[in-house]
TILONU-324795 format. One line per 4 residues: number of its first residue (from 1); their letters; for each residue z, x, y of C-alpha. Coordinates in steps of 0.02 Angstrom, whole numbers, plus 50000, padded with zeros to 5 digits. Each point is the difference from the previous one (the first is absolute). Layout:
BEGIN
NUM> A> Z:X:Y ~ ...
This chain:
BEGIN
1> MRTR> 44288:59839:54838 ~ 49812:49993:49973 ~ 50021:50049:49817 ~ 50124:49858:49977
5> LYAI> 49878:49875:50077 ~ 49862:50060:49884 ~ 50116:49979:49851 ~ 50047:49823:50053
9> AALA> 49816:49954:50021 ~ 49957:50074:49829 ~ 50141:49902:49917 ~ 49940:49839:50084
13> QLAH> 49823:50029:49934 ~ 50067:50038:49826 ~ 50104:49840:49999 ~ 49848:49898:50051
17> ASDP> 49890:50086:49870 ~ 50127:49965:49862 ~ 50016:49815:50043 ~ 49930:49905:49849
21> LSYH> 49950:49854:50111 ~ 49883:50114:50098 ~ 49917:50086:49851 ~ 49861:49872:49974
25> GGSI> 49996:49947:50183 ~ 49950:49828:50058 ~ 50054:49881:50138 ~ 50021:49812:50016
29> LAMA> 50004:49885:50152 ~ 50036:49813:50003 ~ 49987:49894:50157 ~ 50037:49817:50035
33> GRDA> 49893:49882:50105 ~ 50003:49818:50051 ~ 49960:49929:49827 ~ 49950:50153:49898
37> AVLV> 50066:50166:49938 ~ 49896:50159:49982 ~ 50033:50144:49881 ~ 49905:50163:50029
41> LDKR> 50016:50153:49890 ~ 49900:50157:49974 ~ 49919:50034:49831 ~ 50023:50188:49997
45> IGAG> 50094:50078:49854 ~ 50036:50185:50006 ~ 50106:50140:49930 ~ 50081:50066:50156
49> NNLI> 49859:50049:50118 ~ 49869:49990:49862 ~ 49893:49843:49985 ~ 49989:49924:49825
53> GDEC> 49916:49833:50033 ~ 49969:49862:50125 ~ 50007:49839:49897 ~ 50185:49986:49969
57> CRVL> 50075:49835:49936 ~ 50163:49964:50090 ~ 50001:49810:50027 ~ 50047:49853:49890
61> EAST> 49949:49823:50049 ~ 50160:49915:49943 ~ 49945:49826:50054 ~ 49879:49915:50119
65> RSLL> 50128:50028:50138 ~ 50080:50168:49961 ~ 49948:50182:49976 ~ 50095:50152:49939
69> AVRG> 49941:50172:50057 ~ 50084:50158:49934 ~ 49983:50184:50042 ~ 50086:50155:49930
73> IQGD> 49980:50096:49838 ~ 49844:49920:49927 ~ 50070:49985:49824 ~ 50151:49907:50068
77> VQSL> 49887:49893:50110 ~ 49897:49942:49851 ~ 50156:49973:49893 ~ 50084:49893:50133
81> LEDV> 49844:49895:50031 ~ 49980:49968:49814 ~ 50186:49963:49976 ~ 50000:49877:50145
85> AARL> 49841:49916:49935 ~ 50080:49981:49827 ~ 50161:49930:50075 ~ 49900:49874:50102
89> RLRR> 49903:49942:49846 ~ 50164:49976:49907 ~ 50076:49900:50143 ~ 49848:49887:50007
93> LEEG> 50003:49970:49813 ~ 50182:49947:50017 ~ 49994:49905:50165 ~ 49819:49948:50023
97> DDAC> 49853:50060:50104 ~ 50090:49965:50164 ~ 50134:50130:49966 ~ 50006:50157:50109
101> QEPK> 49873:49938:50127 ~ 50110:50046:50148 ~ 49989:50178:50069 ~ 50189:49996:50029
105> TLAS> 50025:49968:49813 ~ 49883:50145:49960 ~ 50098:50114:50117 ~ 50164:49954:49915
109> LVSV> 49925:50028:49827 ~ 49936:50174:50047 ~ 50166:50045:50082 ~ 50099:49950:49845
113> MLYG> 49882:50098:49887 ~ 50013:50158:50105 ~ 50188:49996:50015 ~ 50016:49957:49816
117> QRAR> 49921:50167:49956 ~ 50141:50089:50091 ~ 50137:49886:49933 ~ 49950:50037:49820
121> GGAP> 50021:50186:50027 ~ 49901:50134:49911 ~ 49826:50009:50077 ~ 49999:50006:50190
125> GYSV> 49887:49847:50011 ~ 49837:49979:50095 ~ 49950:50121:50139 ~ 49912:49866:50101
129> EPVI> 50000:49903:50164 ~ 49947:49817:49979 ~ 49936:49886:50138 ~ 49989:49811:49977
133> AGLD> 49892:49891:50113 ~ 49957:49816:49992 ~ 50026:49824:50065 ~ 50147:49888:49959
137> KDGA> 49982:49816:49952 ~ 49998:49952:50186 ~ 49858:50122:50037 ~ 50110:50126:50093
141> PFLC> 49964:50185:49969 ~ 50127:50099:49899 ~ 50006:50191:50002 ~ 50121:50110:49903
145> AQDG> 50009:50189:49972 ~ 50117:50079:49872 ~ 50058:50172:49950 ~ 50009:50068:49823
149> LGAK> 50170:49917:49972 ~ 49940:49828:50051 ~ 50083:49991:50171 ~ 49902:49870:50099
153> MTSK> 49943:50004:50181 ~ 49914:49842:50059 ~ 49904:49980:50162 ~ 49909:49864:50095
157> TFVV> 49879:50125:50079 ~ 49950:50147:49889 ~ 50065:50119:49867 ~ 49934:50171:49947
161> AGTA> 50026:50122:49858 ~ 49928:50166:49944 ~ 49968:50175:50060 ~ 49927:49937:50165
165> AQSL> 50146:49882:50035 ~ 50059:50089:50158 ~ 49827:49993:50078 ~ 49973:49821:49943
169> YGSC> 50156:49939:50087 ~ 49933:50064:50165 ~ 49825:49931:49978 ~ 50067:49830:49943
173> EALY> 50114:49990:50150 ~ 49851:50033:50112 ~ 49877:49878:49920 ~ 50106:49858:49932
177> KPDL> 50005:49837:50096 ~ 50087:49840:49945 ~ 49903:49849:49936 ~ 49836:50089:49969
181> AEEE> 49861:49901:49917 ~ 49940:50059:49830 ~ 49852:50106:50055 ~ 50094:50072:50148
185> LVEA> 50142:50043:49882 ~ 49884:50092:49882 ~ 49927:50104:50141 ~ 50172:50041:50070
189> ACGA> 50065:50053:49828 ~ 49845:50106:49964 ~ 50011:50080:50172 ~ 50183:50044:49972
193> MAAG> 49963:50070:49828 ~ 49856:50106:50066 ~ 50110:50074:50137 ~ 50139:50036:49876
197> LDRD> 49891:50079:49867 ~ 49917:50116:50127 ~ 50167:50091:50010 ~ 50036:50016:49815
201> CLAG> 49908:50111:49876 ~ 50081:49920:49846 ~ 49923:49829:50031 ~ 49828:49938:50050
205> RDVA> 49826:49976:49930 ~ 49948:49817:49986 ~ 50125:49858:50019 ~ 50020:49834:49911
209> VHVV> 50036:49851:50113 ~ 50085:49849:49921 ~ 50018:49839:50100 ~ 50118:49861:49944
213> SSTG> 49962:49833:50084 ~ 50012:49815:49963 ~ 49837:50013:49902 ~ 50065:50136:49884
217> VRRE> 49978:50189:49988 ~ 49844:50096:50046 ~ 49964:50186:49996 ~ 49877:50112:50087
221> DRRL> 49980:50190:49999 ~ 49972:50096:50160 ~ 49964:50175:50060 ~ 50105:50002:50156
225> GREA> 49898:50033:50155 ~ 49839:49969:49905 ~ 49909:49853:49925 ~ 50099:49905:49867
229> VAPA> 49939:50021:49821 ~ 50003:49881:49852 ~ 50141:50016:49872 ~ 49964:50130:49867
233> GGAP> 50090:49899:49865 ~ 50068:50071:49839 ~ 50182:49940:50017 ~ 50081:49909:49853
237> AGFR> 50005:49809:50001 ~ 50134:49937:50119 ~ 50007:50166:50092 ~ 49907:50036:50160
């Protein structure tokens, strides 16, 4: 009986180790407040348990009211961000600068692109998990998490993705409160992320905090539990 339990545990560890979404690590948390949405993600990129770098670009500022964050295989992450950016530029050339401002529109675009990879056959598509956060035209927060096939899950409270997702659900449930003001929302989201990352060795290091409000998008970098630091920079134009 004990041998069988050891075998089951070893198979579970092997399945987790062979998961392509876990190879480069990374976790994302998005939380909604009274009139703002906050997106927090770690900047670690690794190869399994090995650390490669801590200035990983995983976010696209799609408009002044919407953000797209992606985690998974880093090559697929960069490809999807660039493909979405190109698709948005094309839509705006055809329809004007006001096209694709809504986060809901961005979520639908990403979903169609992900499922389209599967529908065409051949390559398996992107090994990614996207998270969309922003404000709609009425100023209400919009949060959406998707799987690699583009299946959408929207929420009015918070969404999570990544290797620390299980821990993040618990910490978000504990710290989230409805109708938080912007600064309170940032602290709650950072506190939830810190608690979640403490229990995951495939995510961590510094985090990037993106706040979408009526005044636009702002970013700050933080070392959770320590004094916040200034952004290191180096991301391509349009990416944060």
